[in-house]
N, C-alpha and C positions, 0 to 999 in steps of 0.2 A: 567892702573890707579886702584888705590886700591877703585873702587866703592863700596857703601854699598846699597843695595836695603832695605829700611826701611819699613816694614809692620806694618801698625796701623790700626785695625779693632775699629771704636770709635762709641758709641751708645749713644746720648744725652748727651755729656759728656763736662762740660765746661771747663775741664781740658785740652782738645785737643790743644787749641791754646799755651797756657802756656806750653805745655809738648813740643811743637815743637821748640817753640821759645829757650827754654832752650837746647834742642838738638843742635840745630845749632849753638847757642852761645858758647857751650862749646866744640864742635869740634875743632880740630886742623886744619882739611881740610875739612871745610863745603860744599867746591864746589864738594867733591866727594860723597855726600849724595844725595840719589835719594828717595823721599818718594812717597810711595802709599798708599793713605787713602779711607778706606771703610767709607764715610760719612754719617751715618745713623743718621738724624736730623731732627728736627721740624720745624716748618715754623718760628719760632722764630729765629733760629738760622742762623748765617753766619761765613764764613771763607774767607772773600774778601780779606783780608792782603796776603795769600798765592795761591790765584787762579791763579794769572799772573807770578808766579814764575816756571822757567823751570824745576826745579828740581822736582816738585810735579805733580802726576797724582792724579786726584780725582774722585773717585767713587760716584758719586752723588745718594744716597739713601734715599728716603723719608721713614722715620722711620715705616710707617706701611706696607712696603714693603719687611722689613727685615725678615729672618728666622733664624737669630741667629748667634752666633758667628763664628762658624764653617763653615757656609756658606759664612759669609762675608771674613772671611780669606781665602777661595778658591778663591773668586774673585778677591782677590788681586793678589795672586799667579800666576792668569792668565796674569797679567800684568809684569812679570818678563821679564827683556829684556838683560840677559847676563852679571848683574853686577858681580863681582867677590865674592862679600859676600853678606849674607843677615842678617837682625837684624829683629826680630819679637818682638812687643812691645805691650803695652796696652796703651791707651790714658790719662793716668796719672803716669808720670814720670819727675824725675830731674836725672842730669847726673854730673859726676865729670869732672875737665877740662882735656880735649885733651882724651876722653873716646875711641874716635876712634882709635886713636895709640894703646890705652892700651889693647884694647880687640883684634886688630889684631895682635900684639905681642904675645898675649897668644896663640891665634889660631894658629898662624904659628911654636911657639916653640913646641907645641904639632905635627903639621902636620910633621914637620922634622923628628920626631921620630918615623913616620910611622903609626900615627894614623889617623883615618878619622875623625877630631874632630867637636863636638856638644856642645858649650859652653852654659850654660843654668843653672837657679837657680830662686827661690824665692828672689828676690833682696831685700836689707835692704828698711826700711819702712821711709816715709816723711808725713807730715801733711799740706795739701795745707791750713788750715787755721791758720796756724802758721808755717809759712815755713823758718823759720831762720835756717842756716845751723847748728848752734850750738845744735839745737833740732832735727838733722836727727840722725839717727842710726848710728854708727862709725864703726860697723864691718861688715864683709861680712857674709851673711847666704847661709846656705846649704839647703838641702831638706831631710826629713826623714818619713820612712811609719809610719802612725797613726792607721788606722784601715780598715777592710774590710767592705764594704757597701752591703746593701741587694741585689743591682742588680749584685753583684759578682765582682764589682771593686774594687778599693781601695782609700782611701784618705790620702794625704800627708800634711805634716806640715811644716814651717820653723823652722830652727834651727840655733843657733849663731854658726858661725866657728871660736870657741875660741882660736885655735892655728894658725891663720892665720899669725900672724907676723913671724912665724917659717917657713912658707913655701914658697918654691922657684917657685912653677907651680900649675895649676889647679888641683883640687884633683876628683878622680873617682866619677861619680854620677851614680844613679840609676834611676832616674825620670827626666822628661821633664817638663819645666815651659813654659806656653803658653804666660806669658808676659816679658821674657826675654829669647831668643834665638839665638845665633849667630852661623852661619855656612857658608862654601861655598854657594854660589849663587845656584849651582844646587840642594841643600835641596829643594827649591821651586818645582822642577819638580820630584825629586825622592821621596819626602815625603810630596805630596800636602795634605792638610786638606779634609778630608771628608764632603762635604756639607750637607750630610743627617746626621750628629752627630749633636747635639744641643748646649750642655754645658758641662754637668757632662760626662766624659768620654772622652773629648778631651784630656787631658795630657796624660793618660796611654796609650791611643791609639798611639798618635804620639810616646810616649815612644817606645813601643813596635815595632812599625812599622820602626821607624829610627833602633833600634838595630838589626832587623832581616834583615835590608838592609845595615848593616856593619858599622853603626855609632857608634862612641866611645864617652859617655857621659860623660861631665865633668863639676864641678861647679867653676866658677872664685875664684881665691884665693885673688883678691883684689877688692877693691870697684869699680865698674863701673858706677852704677845707683841706683836710689832710686824709690820705688814704693807706690802708694797710697792704701791700704788694704780696707778702711773702707767704702768706697762705699757711702759716706754722700754726700748729694745733687744731686745724679745721679739717674735718672730714669734708671730702668733695662727692657732689652726685655720683662721678664716674667711679668713685672708690666703692661705692654702694652697688651700683648697678652693673654688676658682673653676671656672667652666665650662672653662677652658683646660687644667687640670692634673688635674682629678678623676680621669681614668683611668689615672694613674701608680700608683695604689694598689688597694686592695680596697674603698674606699669609693665605690658606684656614684653617688652624687648629689653635687651642689655643695652648699656650706653653707647656701645660703638654701632649698634644699629640704628640708634635714633641719630648719631651722627652721619651715617651713611644717607639717610633718609633727608636729613636736613642739609646736606651740601647738594643733592641733587636740586633741592628748591632754589638753593642760593645760586646755582650754575643756570637756573632759568632765569633768576631775576636778573642776574649779571649778562643774559643773552649770550652765554657761551655755548649753550645748546638748546635746541628746542625738544625737550623730553617728553613734552604732554603735561606738565605739572600746570595745574591750573591754581595760580596763586590767588586769585579773588582779589579781596580788598588788600592783600598783603603784596600787590605788585606795585608797580611805578606810578607816581604821580602824571599830571598833567600840564602841569605849570612849565617844566622844564624836562627834558630828555637825558637818558643815561648817556648819551654822547655829550651833552651840554656840562653834565657832571665830568666826563672824561677831559674836556678841554679845560674845566675850572681847575682840575686837580693835577693836570699833567700826567694822567696816568691812563694806559691802554690797557684793558682786559684781557681781549682777544690776543695782543700780540705780546702780552707779559713784558712790557717796556713802559719806562717813562717817557714821556712826549718831550721833547727839548725844545 
């Protein structure tokens, strides 16, 4: 069966259930979907409507026990159970009709050509406060380099794929998106999220680790889903985990302390410094090198410049 292991790390998000409903209703084969939800929630929230559904595995996490997005994604990946494919999402999405068949067809069209495909992108936007289909973005998006950050990493922005109507297959990508990533199920084991990364650095970390483990990155050339970017009406982890209330749960550090530790790990991964951090299984792969990725993406991390 073409089962899809759907990973959703949700932090106090009122869009979680609407996202799940739309994901199921728009799938051509909803019985092939297997959801794992890292449900980081407040006392006032409930998701009773899906708790008895055999397609769902709910990791119940009172929100003050959470240690951030990568920590939650790592917990989800531990629940992978041999599904053929995996799809990582955020908890605020909408989907086109038959999205499951469309993305599988894209994936398999690349695989038959000898690629080890990773379909990923900043997908087009929707607004949950005015979610009429005619108001959603109509064109697929891609990702492009924006700037270098103070910690030695980079930021990436979405861009419209203007020529998408002329394209017959996904286009080469240089970056991974945490809110839309479709790959073989083994990706959960081969490129497991580092639970000690916090938030910033997640995407470039997975980008490089996947690339050095032999994955080939592509942006979908057709619409598959929409994503909500504004973060309106959603409490973020860093809103809760400040100095005043960090002791309410099991996370012993404020968010900024988690972020400092995370950036130290990222600098080790990017070979910007040798700070003695042992990355273990969360380090680089052996199929390609970091330098191979720099040539591929035209980015020099050490020199903080684009390679022309």
